[in-house]
C-alpha angles and dihedrals in degrees: 000000000000127000123209132187113236111198114196101178141278131278139177132244132176110277094218092054091049094052103034114198095003111109119245091237087068106036096044089068089073101023109032116204129219125235090283093053091253123142127203118245135182127233097210117176129185132231120205112200113196134166094267105015143048110204126190118200110210125340110226124234099309126210107260100094121098127262093260092057094049092046088071093057105040098221112206143159131072099264129107136161092255093049094045092049092047090053087061094045096257138112134202089264090063095060111106098181136024113198113199114200088196138334105254110133096251090057103038105026093097092053092080130044137187118255103185105298094344132086113221137168112279090218104055096184098042135101111227117220128207132134127256097239094053093041091057090045089055101044092048099037128183117244094255095054099033094099090061096051107067115187092216089061095049117027098057089061092060093039090056092060091235096111124107131172129230116220112256099239123133113253093000115172106243097173133357105289094009122095125177127226124192131220127188107184102078093041133334115291101349110180126228116194117217110201126197103218128167091339093309134099115238116191121201100219101198106177100333087086111008096180146353086265090066096060098103108088099240091054096099123149121250085224090070114107094211108024096177090054089049088052091053093045093046094051093049092046095048091052090050092045096052092044092053098034095239121184111229117216107207117214099189107027105118094209112021124061098183140009143179125214141231137184116252136170088267094050132265111346140162118298100180138351123207144144124275089242089062093066 
């Protein structure tokens, strides 16, 4: 097995929304905001290269939305899925599986493309993986989360016949060396892959822990549907991660790809940061 970082570009989100009740005077020390109170975030996906499969975890925001939509998120940087795959000698046609941690637009937007007037899967030879509970949550969204679940990102996957569901069981083995954890605070039944790699456990953090700046327990996004549940899940996960020396792979941190943890007088904090290629 080989793991590869897939950078799909940078975007901006409101710093207050990203850090919830934490004051700007505190969070801006690690995530400085621009004049509009917007912070830069990565959309960092992960490619798992195995002997008989090529699995992409999450797909970034994509490029099929209109100019008005993208104007809210200030996409920038030179990276894209196509470019990152090409740098590794692959194309979208080589992907055998697309694992979607959850169906918010910055995680699933690149899963579907426009082909003339039609919307089709971007990875024509891939099986797309979600879970039934989260899928239903997304296709029948509540009013607060509706803006994050865009039908054009989701429904074409099912209509194509390429969609399969993973059983909602904590720490279920999905593939050899890949187990799946579930979290319910950010959105219902978000999936977190735990990958056995070179004798270590790498956890793809999705939106349970967007960045190193979110490590302190109260730093919970205002985007989370159930923030107190996130708090409970985050605390339990961080204890597990530091006890077992997990490596955290950070989807949204604009600077750091990976980190390990340590216990300090202030709680669990970063021990080291490094790139995936350094492992």
